N, CA, C and O atoms as a CHARMM CRD file, in Angstrom:
* protein
*
  316
    1    1 MET  N     -4.71100  10.61600 -22.76200 PROA 1      0.00000
    2    1 MET  CA    -3.48200  10.56500 -22.08500 PROA 1      0.00000
    3    1 MET  C     -3.36900  11.03700 -20.80500 PROA 1      0.00000
    4    1 MET  O     -3.92100  12.11700 -20.59400 PROA 1      0.00000
    5    2 MET  N     -2.74300  10.46100 -19.81100 PROA 2      0.00000
    6    2 MET  CA    -2.50100  11.01900 -18.48000 PROA 2      0.00000
    7    2 MET  C     -1.25100  11.60100 -18.31600 PROA 2      0.00000
    8    2 MET  O     -0.22900  11.14600 -18.83100 PROA 2      0.00000
    9    3 ASN  N     -1.30200  12.72700 -17.52100 PROA 3      0.00000
   10    3 ASN  CA     0.06200  13.33800 -17.18900 PROA 3      0.00000
   11    3 ASN  C      0.50800  12.62100 -15.98300 PROA 3      0.00000
   12    3 ASN  O     -0.23700  11.83500 -15.39900 PROA 3      0.00000
   13    4 VAL  N      1.83200  12.90200 -15.56100 PROA 4      0.00000
   14    4 VAL  CA     2.38800  12.12200 -14.51600 PROA 4      0.00000
   15    4 VAL  C      1.60700  12.37600 -13.09800 PROA 4      0.00000
   16    4 VAL  O      1.51000  11.44300 -12.30100 PROA 4      0.00000
   17    5 ILE  N      1.15600  13.42000 -12.86000 PROA 5      0.00000
   18    5 ILE  CA     0.42200  13.63900 -11.56000 PROA 5      0.00000
   19    5 ILE  C     -0.84100  12.69700 -11.56100 PROA 5      0.00000
   20    5 ILE  O     -1.09900  11.96900 -10.60200 PROA 5      0.00000
   21    6 GLN  N     -1.60500  12.75700 -12.69000 PROA 6      0.00000
   22    6 GLN  CA    -2.76400  11.86500 -12.85400 PROA 6      0.00000
   23    6 GLN  C     -2.36200  10.32900 -12.69400 PROA 6      0.00000
   24    6 GLN  O     -3.07200   9.55500 -12.05100 PROA 6      0.00000
   25    7 ARG  N     -1.38400  10.00600 -13.21100 PROA 7      0.00000
   26    7 ARG  CA    -0.80500   8.61900 -13.19300 PROA 7      0.00000
   27    7 ARG  C     -0.39600   8.17400 -11.86500 PROA 7      0.00000
   28    7 ARG  O     -0.66500   7.03500 -11.48500 PROA 7      0.00000
   29    8 MET  N      0.20900   8.96900 -11.16900 PROA 8      0.00000
   30    8 MET  CA     0.53200   8.73300  -9.79700 PROA 8      0.00000
   31    8 MET  C     -0.65200   8.51200  -8.85400 PROA 8      0.00000
   32    8 MET  O     -0.62700   7.74000  -7.89600 PROA 8      0.00000
   33    9 GLN  N     -1.60500   9.20500  -9.19100 PROA 9      0.00000
   34    9 GLN  CA    -2.84300   9.15500  -8.29200 PROA 9      0.00000
   35    9 GLN  C     -3.98600   8.11500  -8.72900 PROA 9      0.00000
   36    9 GLN  O     -5.01100   7.89700  -8.08300 PROA 9      0.00000
   37   10 ALA  N     -3.68100   7.60300  -9.76000 PROA 10     0.00000
   38   10 ALA  CA    -4.72100   6.51400 -10.37100 PROA 10     0.00000
   39   10 ALA  C     -4.41500   5.25000  -9.48100 PROA 10     0.00000
   40   10 ALA  O     -3.37300   5.05200  -8.85500 PROA 10     0.00000
   41   11 PRO  N     -5.55300   4.40900  -9.54700 PROA 11     0.00000
   42   11 PRO  CA    -5.31100   3.05200  -8.92700 PROA 11     0.00000
   43   11 PRO  C     -4.28700   2.31300  -9.40400 PROA 11     0.00000
   44   11 PRO  O     -4.07000   2.45600 -10.60800 PROA 11     0.00000
   45   12 THR  N     -3.49400   1.45600  -8.72500 PROA 12     0.00000
   46   12 THR  CA    -2.49900   0.56600  -8.98500 PROA 12     0.00000
   47   12 THR  C     -2.90000  -0.78900  -8.90100 PROA 12     0.00000
   48   12 THR  O     -3.53400  -1.19400  -7.92700 PROA 12     0.00000
   49   13 PRO  N     -2.54900  -1.59000  -9.93500 PROA 13     0.00000
   50   13 PRO  CA    -2.91500  -3.07200  -9.95800 PROA 13     0.00000
   51   13 PRO  C     -2.33300  -3.79300  -8.70100 PROA 13     0.00000
   52   13 PRO  O     -1.31400  -3.32600  -8.19300 PROA 13     0.00000
   53   14 LYS  N     -2.86800  -4.80200  -8.21900 PROA 14     0.00000
   54   14 LYS  CA    -2.37700  -5.57400  -7.08400 PROA 14     0.00000
   55   14 LYS  C     -0.96900  -5.99500  -7.13800 PROA 14     0.00000
   56   14 LYS  O     -0.22600  -5.87000  -6.16400 PROA 14     0.00000
   57   15 PHE  N     -0.55100  -6.54400  -8.37800 PROA 15     0.00000
   58   15 PHE  CA     0.84100  -7.08600  -8.61000 PROA 15     0.00000
   59   15 PHE  C      1.81200  -5.94100  -8.42100 PROA 15     0.00000
   60   15 PHE  O      2.84800  -6.13400  -7.78400 PROA 15     0.00000
   61   16 PHE  N      1.55000  -4.84000  -8.90600 PROA 16     0.00000
   62   16 PHE  CA     2.38000  -3.72900  -8.82500 PROA 16     0.00000
   63   16 PHE  C      2.42400  -3.21100  -7.53700 PROA 16     0.00000
   64   16 PHE  O      3.49500  -2.70100  -7.20600 PROA 16     0.00000
   65   17 ARG  N      1.38500  -3.22200  -6.61400 PROA 17     0.00000
   66   17 ARG  CA     1.46400  -2.80400  -5.25300 PROA 17     0.00000
   67   17 ARG  C      2.42200  -3.67600  -4.40100 PROA 17     0.00000
   68   17 ARG  O      3.14700  -3.24000  -3.50600 PROA 17     0.00000
   69   18 VAL  N      2.32600  -4.97200  -4.80300 PROA 18     0.00000
   70   18 VAL  CA     3.24800  -5.93600  -4.07400 PROA 18     0.00000
   71   18 VAL  C      4.66200  -5.63700  -4.56500 PROA 18     0.00000
   72   18 VAL  O      5.58300  -5.55200  -3.75300 PROA 18     0.00000
   73   19 LEU  N      4.85600  -5.47500  -5.87300 PROA 19     0.00000
   74   19 LEU  CA     6.17600  -5.07700  -6.26000 PROA 19     0.00000
   75   19 LEU  C      6.85800  -3.88500  -5.60400 PROA 19     0.00000
   76   19 LEU  O      8.03900  -3.82900  -5.26100 PROA 19     0.00000
   77   20 ARG  N      5.80800  -2.81800  -5.46900 PROA 20     0.00000
   78   20 ARG  CA     6.20800  -1.59900  -4.96900 PROA 20     0.00000
   79   20 ARG  C      6.70500  -1.69400  -3.55300 PROA 20     0.00000
   80   20 ARG  O      7.60000  -0.96900  -3.11800 PROA 20     0.00000
   81   21 THR  N      6.06300  -2.65300  -2.82400 PROA 21     0.00000
   82   21 THR  CA     6.31900  -2.90700  -1.36500 PROA 21     0.00000
   83   21 THR  C      7.78100  -3.66700  -1.25300 PROA 21     0.00000
   84   21 THR  O      8.59000  -3.37200  -0.37400 PROA 21     0.00000
   85   22 VAL  N      8.00500  -4.62700  -2.19600 PROA 22     0.00000
   86   22 VAL  CA     9.21200  -5.32800  -2.27800 PROA 22     0.00000
   87   22 VAL  C     10.30800  -4.35300  -2.49500 PROA 22     0.00000
   88   22 VAL  O     11.29700  -4.41000  -1.76400 PROA 22     0.00000
   89   23 GLY  N     10.22000  -3.43100  -3.46700 PROA 23     0.00000
   90   23 GLY  CA    11.11100  -2.41300  -3.70100 PROA 23     0.00000
   91   23 GLY  C     11.49400  -1.57700  -2.69800 PROA 23     0.00000
   92   23 GLY  O     12.68600  -1.32400  -2.52200 PROA 23     0.00000
   93   24 LEU  N     10.50500  -1.04700  -1.91800 PROA 24     0.00000
   94   24 LEU  CA    10.76300  -0.18200  -0.63000 PROA 24     0.00000
   95   24 LEU  C     11.45000  -0.85400   0.29700 PROA 24     0.00000
   96   24 LEU  O     12.29800  -0.24900   0.95200 PROA 24     0.00000
   97   25 ALA  N     11.19000  -2.30400   0.53000 PROA 25     0.00000
   98   25 ALA  CA    11.75200  -2.95000   1.53100 PROA 25     0.00000
   99   25 ALA  C     13.30100  -3.34600   1.12200 PROA 25     0.00000
  100   25 ALA  O     14.18800  -3.46600   1.96800 PROA 25     0.00000
  101   26 LEU  N     13.48400  -3.51500  -0.17100 PROA 26     0.00000
  102   26 LEU  CA    14.83200  -3.74300  -0.61300 PROA 26     0.00000
  103   26 LEU  C     15.72600  -2.41300  -0.53200 PROA 26     0.00000
  104   26 LEU  O     16.88300  -2.45000  -0.11400 PROA 26     0.00000
  105   27 ALA  N     15.13300  -1.30100  -0.93900 PROA 27     0.00000
  106   27 ALA  CA    15.84200  -0.01400  -0.77500 PROA 27     0.00000
  107   27 ALA  C     16.07000   0.27800   0.64400 PROA 27     0.00000
  108   27 ALA  O     17.14600   0.82700   0.88300 PROA 27     0.00000
  109   28 ALA  N     15.23100   0.01400   1.72700 PROA 28     0.00000
  110   28 ALA  CA    15.39800   0.37800   3.00700 PROA 28     0.00000
  111   28 ALA  C     16.48200  -0.61400   3.65600 PROA 28     0.00000
  112   28 ALA  O     17.25900  -0.12500   4.47600 PROA 28     0.00000
  113   29 ALA  N     16.57800  -1.93500   3.34900 PROA 29     0.00000
  114   29 ALA  CA    17.48200  -2.82100   3.69700 PROA 29     0.00000
  115   29 ALA  C     19.00400  -2.43500   3.36400 PROA 29     0.00000
  116   29 ALA  O     19.95800  -2.41000   4.14100 PROA 29     0.00000
  117   30 SER  N     18.96400  -2.13900   1.98000 PROA 30     0.00000
  118   30 SER  CA    20.36900  -1.81000   1.48400 PROA 30     0.00000
  119   30 SER  C     20.70200  -0.46900   2.11200 PROA 30     0.00000
  120   30 SER  O     21.87900  -0.28200   2.42000 PROA 30     0.00000
  121   31 GLY  N     19.83600   0.46100   2.33400 PROA 31     0.00000
  122   31 GLY  CA    20.17200   1.65900   2.87600 PROA 31     0.00000
  123   31 GLY  C     20.66700   1.52600   4.34200 PROA 31     0.00000
  124   31 GLY  O     21.50300   2.31700   4.77900 PROA 31     0.00000
  125   32 ALA  N     20.14300   0.51000   5.11200 PROA 32     0.00000
  126   32 ALA  CA    20.59000   0.29000   6.52000 PROA 32     0.00000
  127   32 ALA  C     21.97900  -0.29500   6.42000 PROA 32     0.00000
  128   32 ALA  O     22.79000  -0.01300   7.30200 PROA 32     0.00000
  129   33 LEU  N     22.30500  -1.04900   5.46500 PROA 33     0.00000
  130   33 LEU  CA    23.63200  -1.69200   5.25200 PROA 33     0.00000
  131   33 LEU  C     24.64400  -0.60000   4.92700 PROA 33     0.00000
  132   33 LEU  O     25.79400  -0.62300   5.36500 PROA 33     0.00000
  133   34 LEU  N     24.17400   0.32700   4.16100 PROA 34     0.00000
  134   34 LEU  CA    25.15400   1.56800   3.82100 PROA 34     0.00000
  135   34 LEU  C     25.41300   2.40900   4.94500 PROA 34     0.00000
  136   34 LEU  O     26.49600   2.98800   5.03200 PROA 34     0.00000
  137   35 ALA  N     24.42500   2.54700   5.91400 PROA 35     0.00000
  138   35 ALA  CA    24.50700   3.39200   7.06700 PROA 35     0.00000
  139   35 ALA  C     25.07800   2.62000   8.25800 PROA 35     0.00000
  140   35 ALA  O     25.12400   3.19700   9.34400 PROA 35     0.00000
  141   36 ALA  N     25.49900   1.41000   8.14600 PROA 36     0.00000
  142   36 ALA  CA    25.89500   0.64100   9.34000 PROA 36     0.00000
  143   36 ALA  C     27.07600   1.37800   9.95100 PROA 36     0.00000
  144   36 ALA  O     27.86100   1.96200   9.20400 PROA 36     0.00000
  145   37 PRO  N     27.24700   1.38400  11.29100 PROA 37     0.00000
  146   37 PRO  CA    28.30400   1.90100  11.95500 PROA 37     0.00000
  147   37 PRO  C     29.54600   1.15800  12.09600 PROA 37     0.00000
  148   37 PRO  O     30.51900   1.64300  12.67300 PROA 37     0.00000
  149   38 VAL  N     29.54100  -0.22600  11.48700 PROA 38     0.00000
  150   38 VAL  CA    30.58400  -1.05900  11.46300 PROA 38     0.00000
  151   38 VAL  C     31.23900  -1.14700  10.25800 PROA 38     0.00000
  152   38 VAL  O     30.59400  -0.86900   9.24700 PROA 38     0.00000
  153   39 ALA  N     32.42500  -1.48700  10.15600 PROA 39     0.00000
  154   39 ALA  CA    33.13100  -1.61300   8.85400 PROA 39     0.00000
  155   39 ALA  C     32.73800  -2.93400   8.19700 PROA 39     0.00000
  156   39 ALA  O     32.89100  -4.03600   8.72200 PROA 39     0.00000
  157   40 LEU  N     32.22900  -2.70900   7.02200 PROA 40     0.00000
  158   40 LEU  CA    31.74000  -3.96400   6.33900 PROA 40     0.00000
  159   40 LEU  C     32.72600  -4.17300   4.96800 PROA 40     0.00000
  160   40 LEU  O     33.28500  -3.22200   4.42000 PROA 40     0.00000
  161   41 PRO  N     32.82500  -5.35800   4.58300 PROA 41     0.00000
  162   41 PRO  CA    33.71400  -5.47600   3.25900 PROA 41     0.00000
  163   41 PRO  C     33.24300  -4.72600   2.15900 PROA 41     0.00000
  164   41 PRO  O     32.03300  -4.54800   2.01400 PROA 41     0.00000
  165   42 ALA  N     34.14900  -4.22700   1.29800 PROA 42     0.00000
  166   42 ALA  CA    33.72000  -3.39100   0.15500 PROA 42     0.00000
  167   42 ALA  C     32.65600  -4.15100  -0.82900 PROA 42     0.00000
  168   42 ALA  O     31.79100  -3.52400  -1.44100 PROA 42     0.00000
  169   43 GLY  N     32.79400  -5.40800  -0.90400 PROA 43     0.00000
  170   43 GLY  CA    31.80300  -6.06000  -1.75500 PROA 43     0.00000
  171   43 GLY  C     30.47500  -6.01700  -1.29700 PROA 43     0.00000
  172   43 GLY  O     29.59300  -6.03200  -2.15500 PROA 43     0.00000
  173   44 ILE  N     30.17600  -5.96800  -0.16300 PROA 44     0.00000
  174   44 ILE  CA    28.74300  -5.84600   0.54500 PROA 44     0.00000
  175   44 ILE  C     28.36500  -4.38500   0.33700 PROA 44     0.00000
  176   44 ILE  O     27.22500  -4.14000  -0.05800 PROA 44     0.00000
  177   45 ILE  N     29.20200  -3.41600   0.56300 PROA 45     0.00000
  178   45 ILE  CA    28.96800  -1.92000   0.36600 PROA 45     0.00000
  179   45 ILE  C     28.45900  -1.59400  -1.14700 PROA 45     0.00000
  180   45 ILE  O     27.55600  -0.80200  -1.41900 PROA 45     0.00000
  181   46 THR  N     29.22900  -2.37500  -2.09500 PROA 46     0.00000
  182   46 THR  CA    28.95800  -2.16000  -3.35400 PROA 46     0.00000
  183   46 THR  C     27.49800  -2.73700  -3.80700 PROA 46     0.00000
  184   46 THR  O     26.69100  -2.14000  -4.52000 PROA 46     0.00000
  185   47 LEU  N     27.35100  -3.96300  -3.26200 PROA 47     0.00000
  186   47 LEU  CA    25.96900  -4.69100  -3.46400 PROA 47     0.00000
  187   47 LEU  C     24.98500  -3.86300  -2.89500 PROA 47     0.00000
  188   47 LEU  O     24.00700  -3.62600  -3.60300 PROA 47     0.00000
  189   48 ALA  N     25.03600  -3.32800  -1.66600 PROA 48     0.00000
  190   48 ALA  CA    24.07000  -2.46500  -1.11000 PROA 48     0.00000
  191   48 ALA  C     23.76800  -1.35900  -2.02600 PROA 48     0.00000
  192   48 ALA  O     22.58900  -1.08400  -2.24700 PROA 48     0.00000
  193   49 GLY  N     24.73200  -0.68600  -2.59100 PROA 49     0.00000
  194   49 GLY  CA    24.58600   0.48700  -3.43500 PROA 49     0.00000
  195   49 GLY  C     23.63800   0.11300  -4.58800 PROA 49     0.00000
  196   49 GLY  O     22.66500   0.80100  -4.89700 PROA 49     0.00000
  197   50 TYR  N     24.00500  -1.05200  -5.21100 PROA 50     0.00000
  198   50 TYR  CA    23.30000  -1.49500  -6.35100 PROA 50     0.00000
  199   50 TYR  C     21.85700  -1.90000  -6.06500 PROA 50     0.00000
  200   50 TYR  O     20.94400  -1.74500  -6.87700 PROA 50     0.00000
  201   51 LEU  N     21.72000  -2.43300  -4.84400 PROA 51     0.00000
  202   51 LEU  CA    20.29000  -2.91000  -4.42100 PROA 51     0.00000
  203   51 LEU  C     19.56100  -1.61800  -4.06200 PROA 51     0.00000
  204   51 LEU  O     18.33700  -1.65900  -4.19300 PROA 51     0.00000
  205   52 THR  N     20.07600  -0.53100  -3.65100 PROA 52     0.00000
  206   52 THR  CA    19.41600   0.72900  -3.39200 PROA 52     0.00000
  207   52 THR  C     18.81500   1.32100  -4.57800 PROA 52     0.00000
  208   52 THR  O     17.68200   1.80200  -4.57500 PROA 52     0.00000
  209   53 VAL  N     19.66300   1.27900  -5.69600 PROA 53     0.00000
  210   53 VAL  CA    19.29100   1.69100  -6.98400 PROA 53     0.00000
  211   53 VAL  C     17.98500   0.93700  -7.63600 PROA 53     0.00000
  212   53 VAL  O     16.97600   1.46800  -8.10000 PROA 53     0.00000
  213   54 ALA  N     18.32500  -0.55200  -7.52600 PROA 54     0.00000
  214   54 ALA  CA    17.37100  -1.38600  -7.96700 PROA 54     0.00000
  215   54 ALA  C     16.00000  -1.30300  -7.32000 PROA 54     0.00000
  216   54 ALA  O     14.95400  -1.35600  -7.96700 PROA 54     0.00000
  217   55 GLY  N     16.07700  -1.15800  -5.90200 PROA 55     0.00000
  218   55 GLY  CA    14.64000  -1.06100  -5.17000 PROA 55     0.00000
  219   55 GLY  C     14.04500   0.42100  -5.55100 PROA 55     0.00000
  220   55 GLY  O     12.83200   0.55000  -5.71500 PROA 55     0.00000
  221   56 SER  N     14.77800   1.33100  -5.66000 PROA 56     0.00000
  222   56 SER  CA    14.18800   2.64600  -6.02900 PROA 56     0.00000
  223   56 SER  C     13.64400   2.63800  -7.40200 PROA 56     0.00000
  224   56 SER  O     12.57500   3.20700  -7.62300 PROA 56     0.00000
  225   57 VAL  N     14.30200   2.03200  -8.35300 PROA 57     0.00000
  226   57 VAL  CA    13.71000   1.90400  -9.69100 PROA 57     0.00000
  227   57 VAL  C     12.48000   1.09800  -9.71300 PROA 57     0.00000
  228   57 VAL  O     11.47100   1.57900 -10.22800 PROA 57     0.00000
  229   58 VAL  N     12.46500  -0.08900  -9.20000 PROA 58     0.00000
  230   58 VAL  CA    11.32800  -0.86700  -9.03400 PROA 58     0.00000
  231   58 VAL  C     10.12600  -0.15900  -8.37400 PROA 58     0.00000
  232   58 VAL  O      8.96100  -0.25200  -8.76200 PROA 58     0.00000
  233   59 THR  N     10.53400   0.50500  -7.40300 PROA 59     0.00000
  234   59 THR  CA     9.31200   1.33400  -6.64800 PROA 59     0.00000
  235   59 THR  C      8.77200   2.38400  -7.50600 PROA 59     0.00000
  236   59 THR  O      7.55400   2.56200  -7.49500 PROA 59     0.00000
  237   60 ALA  N      9.60500   3.18300  -8.33400 PROA 60     0.00000
  238   60 ALA  CA     9.15600   4.15100  -9.15700 PROA 60     0.00000
  239   60 ALA  C      8.40800   3.74200 -10.30000 PROA 60     0.00000
  240   60 ALA  O      7.45500   4.40400 -10.71100 PROA 60     0.00000
  241   61 VAL  N      8.84700   2.53600 -10.90700 PROA 61     0.00000
  242   61 VAL  CA     8.12900   2.06000 -12.05600 PROA 61     0.00000
  243   61 VAL  C      6.75200   1.41500 -11.62900 PROA 61     0.00000
  244   61 VAL  O      5.74100   1.55700 -12.31700 PROA 61     0.00000
  245   62 SER  N      6.77500   0.70200 -10.45800 PROA 62     0.00000
  246   62 SER  CA     5.54600   0.18100 -10.09300 PROA 62     0.00000
  247   62 SER  C      4.51800   1.19300  -9.63200 PROA 62     0.00000
  248   62 SER  O      3.31500   0.93800  -9.68400 PROA 62     0.00000
  249   63 GLN  N      4.97800   2.30300  -9.19700 PROA 63     0.00000
  250   63 GLN  CA     3.97700   3.40600  -8.79800 PROA 63     0.00000
  251   63 GLN  C      3.32400   3.97400  -9.92300 PROA 63     0.00000
  252   63 GLN  O      2.18800   4.43900  -9.83200 PROA 63     0.00000
  253   64 THR  N      3.98600   3.96500 -10.99600 PROA 64     0.00000
  254   64 THR  CA     3.39500   4.48600 -12.39700 PROA 64     0.00000
  255   64 THR  C      2.51700   3.67900 -13.12600 PROA 64     0.00000
  256   64 THR  O      1.92900   4.16400 -14.09300 PROA 64     0.00000
  257   65 ALA  N      2.32200   2.33700 -12.74600 PROA 65     0.00000
  258   65 ALA  CA     1.64700   1.51900 -13.42300 PROA 65     0.00000
  259   65 ALA  C      0.15100   1.69500 -12.96800 PROA 65     0.00000
  260   65 ALA  O     -0.10600   1.82100 -11.77100 PROA 65     0.00000
  261   66 VAL  N     -0.78300   1.70200 -13.87600 PROA 66     0.00000
  262   66 VAL  CA    -2.15000   2.04500 -13.56000 PROA 66     0.00000
  263   66 VAL  C     -3.14600   0.97800 -14.00200 PROA 66     0.00000
  264   66 VAL  O     -2.71300   0.11700 -14.76800 PROA 66     0.00000
  265   67 THR  N     -4.27700   0.92600 -13.66800 PROA 67     0.00000
  266   67 THR  CA    -5.27600  -0.15700 -14.11300 PROA 67     0.00000
  267   67 THR  C     -6.13000   0.70800 -15.26500 PROA 67     0.00000
  268   67 THR  O     -6.74000   1.74900 -15.02300 PROA 67     0.00000
  269   68 ASN  N     -6.05200   0.12500 -16.42600 PROA 68     0.00000
  270   68 ASN  CA    -6.90800   0.67700 -17.50700 PROA 68     0.00000
  271   68 ASN  C     -8.37300   0.37200 -17.34600 PROA 68     0.00000
  272   68 ASN  O     -8.75400  -0.79000 -17.48800 PROA 68     0.00000
  273   69 GLU  N     -9.17200   1.28300 -17.07700 PROA 69     0.00000
  274   69 GLU  CA   -10.58200   0.95500 -16.87400 PROA 69     0.00000
  275   69 GLU  C    -11.32300   0.35000 -17.98000 PROA 69     0.00000
  276   69 GLU  O    -12.32200  -0.34700 -17.80000 PROA 69     0.00000
  277   70 GLU  N    -10.82800   0.62200 -19.12400 PROA 70     0.00000
  278   70 GLU  CA   -11.60900   0.04300 -20.40700 PROA 70     0.00000
  279   70 GLU  C    -11.22800  -1.47500 -20.35800 PROA 70     0.00000
  280   70 GLU  O    -12.14200  -2.28500 -20.51300 PROA 70     0.00000
  281   71 GLU  N     -9.96200  -1.92300 -20.15500 PROA 71     0.00000
  282   71 GLU  CA    -9.47400  -3.29900 -20.08600 PROA 71     0.00000
  283   71 GLU  C    -10.21100  -4.03600 -18.99900 PROA 71     0.00000
  284   71 GLU  O    -10.69800  -5.14900 -19.19800 PROA 71     0.00000
  285   72 SER  N    -10.29200  -3.36700 -17.78000 PROA 72     0.00000
  286   72 SER  CA   -11.00300  -3.98500 -16.60100 PROA 72     0.00000
  287   72 SER  C    -12.45600  -4.28000 -16.92400 PROA 72     0.00000
  288   72 SER  O    -12.91800  -5.39200 -16.67200 PROA 72     0.00000
  289   73 ALA  N    -13.17700  -3.34000 -17.46200 PROA 73     0.00000
  290   73 ALA  CA   -14.42300  -3.58000 -17.89600 PROA 73     0.00000
  291   73 ALA  C    -14.64700  -4.75900 -18.81800 PROA 73     0.00000
  292   73 ALA  O    -15.57400  -5.54800 -18.63600 PROA 73     0.00000
  293   74 GLU  N    -13.70400  -4.87500 -19.90000 PROA 74     0.00000
  294   74 GLU  CA   -13.84300  -5.98100 -20.77900 PROA 74     0.00000
  295   74 GLU  C    -13.49100  -7.30100 -20.15100 PROA 74     0.00000
  296   74 GLU  O    -14.08000  -8.33100 -20.48000 PROA 74     0.00000
  297   75 GLY  N    -12.51200  -7.27800 -19.22900 PROA 75     0.00000
  298   75 GLY  CA   -12.13700  -8.52500 -18.48100 PROA 75     0.00000
  299   75 GLY  C    -13.26400  -8.97700 -17.59800 PROA 75     0.00000
  300   75 GLY  O    -13.38400 -10.19200 -17.43600 PROA 75     0.00000
  301   76 ASP  N    -14.08100  -8.18600 -17.02300 PROA 76     0.00000
  302   76 ASP  CA   -15.06700  -8.56400 -16.13100 PROA 76     0.00000
  303   76 ASP  C    -16.21600  -9.32600 -16.99800 PROA 76     0.00000
  304   76 ASP  O    -16.92800 -10.16600 -16.44800 PROA 76     0.00000
  305   77 ASP  N    -16.35200  -9.03300 -18.23800 PROA 77     0.00000
  306   77 ASP  CA   -17.35300  -9.58100 -19.07000 PROA 77     0.00000
  307   77 ASP  C    -17.10300 -11.06600 -19.41100 PROA 77     0.00000
  308   77 ASP  O    -18.00800 -11.85100 -19.69500 PROA 77     0.00000
  309   78 ASP  N    -15.73700 -11.39000 -19.35400 PROA 78     0.00000
  310   78 ASP  CA   -15.34300 -12.85300 -19.71600 PROA 78     0.00000
  311   78 ASP  C    -15.57100 -13.84200 -18.59100 PROA 78     0.00000
  312   78 ASP  O    -15.37300 -15.03900 -18.79900 PROA 78     0.00000
  313   79 THR  N    -15.97500 -13.40500 -17.41600 PROA 79     0.00000
  314   79 THR  CA   -16.12400 -14.38100 -16.43700 PROA 79     0.00000
  315   79 THR  C    -17.56900 -14.68700 -16.21400 PROA 79     0.00000
  316   79 THR  O    -17.90000 -15.53000 -15.38100 PROA 79     0.00000
């Protein structure tokens, strides 16, 4: 079993690296909407708040996904 720190430092599969990048971009874009110096409609502000949370959760979950070295070794034998 890995603790949280070991899990965060372990290698991340490619799919989850891409997903993490998308989550970071989503959170950054929605954060820019929330910090905009112009008055935006309430619906856009609400949506930006939800997108910030969604992007943060996707990023956190993607960061904790790790490659299982036992499964990787078994998968290499099949090819």
